[in-house]
DSSP file (Angstrom, degrees, kcal/mol; ACC not computed):
  #  RESIDUE AA STRUCTURE BP1 BP2  ACC     N-H-->O    O-->H-N    N-H-->O    O-->H-N    TCO  KAPPA ALPHA  PHI   PSI    X-CA   Y-CA   Z-CA
    1    1 A M     >        0   0    0      0, 0.0     4,-2.3     0, 0.0     5,-0.2   0.000 360.0 360.0 360.0 -39.3   -1.1  -62.1  -28.9
    2    2 A A  H  >  +     0   0    0      1,-0.2     4,-2.5     2,-0.2     5,-0.2   0.876 360.0  53.1 -61.9 -36.2    0.9  -61.9  -25.7
    3    3 A K  H  > S+     0   0    0      2,-0.2     4,-2.5     1,-0.2     5,-0.3   0.920 107.3  51.6 -64.4 -42.1   -2.2  -60.9  -23.8
    4    4 A K  H  >>S+     0   0    0      1,-0.2     4,-2.5     2,-0.2     5,-0.6   0.924 112.2  45.7 -61.0 -45.4   -4.1  -64.0  -25.2
    5    5 A F  H  X5S+     0   0    0     -4,-2.3     4,-0.9     1,-0.2    -1,-0.2   0.907 114.9  48.5 -62.9 -41.0   -1.2  -66.3  -24.0
    6    6 A A  H  <5S+     0   0    0     -4,-2.5    -2,-0.2    -5,-0.2    -1,-0.2   0.884 126.0  24.1 -67.1 -38.4   -1.0  -64.6  -20.6
    7    7 A F  H  <5S+     0   0    0     -4,-2.5    -2,-0.2    -5,-0.2    -1,-0.2   0.601 124.2  43.6-111.0 -12.5   -4.7  -64.7  -19.8
    8    8 A D  H  <5S+     0   0    0     -4,-2.5    -3,-0.2    -5,-0.3    -2,-0.1   0.729 107.9  52.4-103.0 -25.5   -6.3  -67.5  -21.9
    9    9 A H  S  <<S+     0   0    0     -4,-0.9    -3,-0.1    -5,-0.6    -2,-0.1   0.809  77.7  96.5 -90.5 -31.5   -3.8  -70.4  -21.5
   10   10 A P        -     0   0    0      0, 0.0     6,-0.0     0, 0.0    -4,-0.0  -0.260  69.4-135.0 -60.4 151.4   -3.3  -70.8  -17.7
   11   11 A S  S    S+     0   0    0      4,-0.0     2,-0.4     2,-0.0     3,-0.1   0.606  79.3  52.8 -87.0 -11.8   -5.4  -73.5  -16.2
   12   12 A T  S  > S-     0   0    0      1,-0.1     4,-1.6     0, 0.0     3,-0.2  -0.941  72.9-131.5-127.8 150.1   -6.5  -71.8  -13.1
   13   13 A E  H  > S+     0   0    0     -2,-0.4     4,-1.9     1,-0.2     5,-0.2   0.859 107.6  60.8 -61.4 -36.7   -8.2  -68.4  -12.4
   14   14 A Q  H  > S+     0   0    0      1,-0.2     4,-0.9     2,-0.2    -1,-0.2   0.924 104.5  47.5 -58.6 -45.0   -5.7  -67.7   -9.7
   15   15 A L  H >> S+     0   0    0      1,-0.2     4,-1.1     2,-0.2     3,-0.7   0.896 107.6  56.5 -63.7 -39.8   -2.8  -67.8  -12.2
   16   16 A K  H 3< S+     0   0    0     -4,-1.6     3,-0.5     1,-0.3    -1,-0.2   0.885 104.8  52.5 -60.3 -37.8   -4.6  -65.6  -14.6
   17   17 A Q  H 3< S+     0   0    0     -4,-1.9    -1,-0.3     1,-0.2    42,-0.2   0.751 112.4  45.4 -68.6 -24.1   -5.0  -62.9  -11.9
   18   18 A E  H << S+     0   0    0     -4,-0.9    -1,-0.2    -3,-0.7    -2,-0.2   0.566  88.9 109.2 -97.2 -10.3   -1.2  -63.0  -11.2
   19   19 A N     <  -     0   0    0     -4,-1.1     2,-0.3    -3,-0.5    40,-0.1  -0.302  47.4-164.1 -71.2 151.8    0.1  -63.0  -14.8
   20   20 A V        -     0   0    0     38,-0.1     2,-0.5    36,-0.0    36,-0.1  -0.919  13.9-135.1-129.4 158.0    1.8  -60.0  -16.4
   21   21 A V        -     0   0    0     34,-0.5    34,-3.3    -2,-0.3     2,-0.4  -0.966  20.3-160.0-114.6 128.2    2.6  -59.0  -20.0
   22   22 A L  E     -A   54   0A   0     -2,-0.5     2,-0.5    32,-0.2    32,-0.2  -0.845   6.2-155.8-109.3 145.8    6.0  -57.7  -20.8
   23   23 A K  E     +A   53   0A   0     30,-2.9    30,-2.5    -2,-0.4     2,-0.3  -0.985  24.2 172.8-119.0 123.4    7.0  -55.6  -23.8
   24   24 A G  E     -A   52   0A   0     -2,-0.5     2,-0.4    28,-0.2    28,-0.2  -0.918  29.2-145.9-133.7 157.2   10.7  -55.8  -24.8
   25   25 A V  E     +A   51   0A   0     26,-2.4    25,-2.7    -2,-0.3    26,-1.4  -0.985  26.5 177.5-117.0 129.4   13.1  -54.7  -27.5
   26   26 A V        -     0   0    0     -2,-0.4     2,-0.1    23,-0.2     5,-0.1  -0.894  36.2 -92.8-129.1 161.1   16.0  -57.0  -28.3
   27   27 A A    >   -     0   0    0     21,-0.3     3,-2.1    -2,-0.3     4,-0.4  -0.456  33.7-122.8 -68.5 143.7   18.8  -57.0  -30.8
   28   28 A R  G >  S+     0   0    0      1,-0.3     3,-1.5     2,-0.2    -1,-0.1   0.843 112.5  62.5 -56.2 -34.3   18.0  -58.8  -34.1
   29   29 A T  G 3  S+     0   0    0      1,-0.3    -1,-0.3    14,-0.0    -2,-0.0   0.665  95.6  60.8 -69.0 -14.4   21.1  -61.0  -33.5
   30   30 A D  G <  S+     0   0    0     -3,-2.1    14,-3.2    13,-0.1     2,-0.6   0.588  83.8  93.0 -85.7 -10.4   19.4  -62.3  -30.3
   31   31 A I  E <   +B   43   0B   0     -3,-1.5    12,-0.2    -4,-0.4     3,-0.1  -0.744  45.1 172.3 -89.1 117.1   16.4  -63.7  -32.2
   32   32 A L  E     +     0   0B   0     10,-2.9     2,-0.3    -2,-0.6    11,-0.2   0.765  68.8  11.9 -92.0 -29.0   17.0  -67.3  -33.1
   33   33 A W  E     -B   42   0B   0      9,-1.4     9,-2.5     2,-0.0     2,-0.4  -0.991  60.4-164.1-153.3 140.4   13.6  -68.1  -34.6
   34   34 A D  E     -B   41   0B   0     -2,-0.3     2,-1.0     7,-0.2     7,-0.2  -0.973   8.3-168.4-133.6 116.5   10.6  -66.1  -35.6
   35   35 A R  E >>> -B   40   0B   0      5,-2.8     3,-1.7    -2,-0.4     5,-1.7  -0.806  18.1-167.5-102.1  90.2    7.1  -67.4  -36.1
   36   36 A G  G >45S+     0   0    0     -2,-1.0     3,-0.6     1,-0.3    -1,-0.2   0.739  73.8  63.9 -54.0 -36.7    5.7  -64.3  -37.8
   37   37 A Y  G 345S+     0   0    0      1,-0.3    -1,-0.3    -3,-0.1    -2,-0.0   0.728 117.8  28.7 -69.3 -19.0    2.0  -65.1  -37.7
   38   38 A E  G <45S-     0   0    0     -3,-1.7    -1,-0.3     2,-0.1    -2,-0.2   0.376 104.0-123.4-112.0   0.5    1.9  -65.1  -33.9
   39   39 A S  T <<5 +     0   0    0     -4,-0.7     2,-0.5    -3,-0.6    -3,-0.2   0.840  58.1 157.6  54.9  35.6    4.8  -62.7  -33.4
   40   40 A E  E   < -B   35   0B   0     -5,-1.7    -5,-2.8   -39,-0.0     2,-0.4  -0.771  20.2-171.4 -92.4 130.3    6.4  -65.5  -31.4
   41   41 A M  E     -B   34   0B   0     -2,-0.5     2,-0.5    -7,-0.2    -7,-0.2  -0.943  19.5-149.6-123.5 143.1   10.2  -65.3  -31.0
   42   42 A V  E     -B   33   0B   0     -9,-2.5   -10,-2.9    -2,-0.4    -9,-1.4  -0.964  27.2-153.5-106.6 126.1   12.8  -67.7  -29.6
   43   43 A L  E     -B   31   0B   0     -2,-0.5   -12,-0.2   -12,-0.2     3,-0.1  -0.706  21.5 -96.4-106.5 153.0   15.6  -65.7  -28.1
   44   44 A R    >   -     0   0    0    -14,-3.2     3,-1.7    -2,-0.3    -1,-0.1  -0.384  51.0 -99.7 -62.0 136.0   19.3  -66.6  -27.6
   45   45 A M  T 3  S+     0   0    0      1,-0.3    -1,-0.1    -2,-0.1     0, 0.0  -0.339 109.6  21.5 -58.7 135.8   20.0  -67.9  -24.1
   46   46 A G  T 3  S+     0   0    0      1,-0.2    -1,-0.3    -3,-0.1    -2,-0.1   0.619  87.3 164.0  81.4  12.7   21.5  -65.1  -22.0
   47   47 A F    <   -     0   0    0     -3,-1.7    -1,-0.2   -17,-0.1    -4,-0.0  -0.202  31.3-141.2 -61.2 157.0   20.1  -62.3  -24.2
   48   48 A N        -     0   0    0    -21,-0.0   -21,-0.3     3,-0.0    -1,-0.1  -0.955  17.3-131.3-123.2 109.8   20.1  -58.8  -22.8
   49   49 A P        -     0   0    0      0, 0.0   -23,-0.2     0, 0.0     3,-0.2  -0.279   1.4-144.6 -63.5 143.8   17.0  -56.7  -23.7
   50   50 A I  S    S-     0   0    0    -25,-2.7     2,-0.3     1,-0.3   -24,-0.2   0.885  88.2  -2.8 -70.6 -41.2   17.6  -53.2  -25.0
   51   51 A S  E     -A   25   0A   0    -26,-1.4   -26,-2.4     2,-0.0     2,-0.3  -0.989  66.0-174.1-148.5 153.9   14.4  -52.2  -23.2
   52   52 A L  E     +A   24   0A   0     -2,-0.3     2,-0.3   -28,-0.2   -28,-0.2  -0.971   7.6 173.7-150.6 130.0   11.8  -54.0  -21.1
   53   53 A E  E     -A   23   0A   0    -30,-2.5   -30,-2.9    -2,-0.3     2,-0.5  -0.992  31.5-121.5-139.8 148.8    8.6  -52.7  -19.6
   54   54 A R  E     -A   22   0A   0     -2,-0.3     2,-0.2   -32,-0.2   -32,-0.2  -0.766  32.4-128.8 -87.2 126.4    5.6  -54.2  -17.8
   55   55 A M        -     0   0    0    -34,-3.3     2,-1.7    -2,-0.5   -34,-0.5  -0.562  17.4-124.4 -76.0 139.2    2.4  -53.6  -19.7
   56   56 A D        +     0   0    0     -2,-0.2     2,-0.4   -36,-0.1    -1,-0.1  -0.573  66.8 119.2 -87.8  76.9   -0.3  -52.1  -17.4
   57   57 A I        -     0   0    0     -2,-1.7   -36,-0.2   -36,-0.1     2,-0.2  -0.996  41.7-162.2-143.3 135.6   -3.1  -54.6  -18.0
   58   58 A T     >  -     0   0    0     -2,-0.4     4,-2.4   -38,-0.1     5,-0.1  -0.592  39.0-101.9-106.3 172.8   -4.9  -56.9  -15.6
   59   59 A Y  H  > S+     0   0    0      1,-0.2     4,-2.5     2,-0.2     5,-0.2   0.920 124.8  51.2 -59.7 -44.2   -6.9  -60.0  -16.3
   60   60 A D  H  > S+     0   0    0      1,-0.2     4,-2.2     2,-0.2    -1,-0.2   0.895 108.0  52.1 -63.1 -39.0  -10.1  -58.0  -15.8
   61   61 A D  H  > S+     0   0    0      2,-0.2     4,-2.4     1,-0.2    -1,-0.2   0.926 109.1  51.2 -60.9 -43.2   -8.9  -55.4  -18.3
   62   62 A Y  H  X S+     0   0    0     -4,-2.4     4,-1.9     1,-0.2    -2,-0.2   0.924 109.2  49.4 -58.6 -45.9   -8.2  -58.2  -20.8
   63   63 A L  H  <>S+     0   0    0     -4,-2.5     5,-3.2     1,-0.2     4,-0.3   0.882 109.7  51.6 -62.9 -37.0  -11.7  -59.5  -20.3
   64   64 A S  H ><5S+     0   0    0     -4,-2.2     3,-1.2     3,-0.2    -1,-0.2   0.910 107.7  52.6 -63.9 -42.4  -13.2  -56.0  -20.8
   65   65 A E  H 3<5S+     0   0    0     -4,-2.4    -1,-0.2     1,-0.3    -2,-0.2   0.870 112.8  44.7 -58.6 -37.1  -11.2  -55.7  -24.0
   66   66 A Q  T 3<5S-     0   0    0     -4,-1.9    -1,-0.3    -5,-0.2    -2,-0.2   0.435 113.5-120.2 -87.3   0.9  -12.7  -59.0  -25.2
   67   67 A N  T < 5 +     0   0    0     -3,-1.2     2,-0.5    -4,-0.3    -3,-0.2   0.903  61.8 150.0  57.0  44.8  -16.2  -58.0  -24.1
   68   68 A I      < -     0   0    0     -5,-3.2    -1,-0.2    -6,-0.1     2,-0.2  -0.939  41.9-135.8-108.8 125.1  -16.3  -61.0  -21.7
   69   69 A A        -     0   0    0     -2,-0.5     2,-0.5    -3,-0.1    -5,-0.0  -0.558  13.6-132.2 -79.7 142.2  -18.4  -60.6  -18.6
   70   70 A V        -     0   0    0     -2,-0.2     2,-0.4   -10,-0.0    -1,-0.0  -0.850  18.9-129.8 -96.4 125.4  -16.9  -61.8  -15.4
   71   71 A Y        -     0   0    0     -2,-0.5     2,-0.6     1,-0.0     3,-0.1  -0.627  19.7-163.5 -77.2 125.8  -19.3  -64.0  -13.3
   72   72 A D    >   -     0   0    0     -2,-0.4     3,-1.8     1,-0.1     4,-0.3  -0.926   7.5-165.1-112.4 106.9  -19.4  -62.8   -9.7
   73   73 A S  G >  S+     0   0    0     -2,-0.6     3,-0.9     1,-0.3    -1,-0.1   0.691  84.8  69.7 -68.2 -16.7  -20.9  -65.5   -7.5
   74   74 A T  G 3  S+     0   0    0      1,-0.2    -1,-0.3     2,-0.1    -3,-0.0   0.678  96.7  53.5 -74.5 -13.2  -21.5  -62.9   -4.7
   75   75 A L  G <         0   0    0     -3,-1.8    -1,-0.2     1,-0.2    -2,-0.2   0.539 360.0 360.0 -92.6  -8.6  -24.1  -61.3   -6.8
   76   76 A A    <         0   0    0     -3,-0.9    -1,-0.2    -4,-0.3    -2,-0.1   0.466 360.0 360.0 -77.5 360.0  -26.1  -64.5   -7.3
């Protein structure tokens, strides 16, 4: 779901190329609200993640996962 938000929602292609997806672990006490069907969490302000890592995925990787072809105008 995080990949979808990172790469489907921005309004410009430039932003999509610059986005990153982070994976983190937080204490249960830092979670204020959980919308389970999207795995969306609202965290307490000032929370301190137990671990945080940048996922190694680009916009082009995401498109490949979704079987979406990227139009390259230089090939036209």
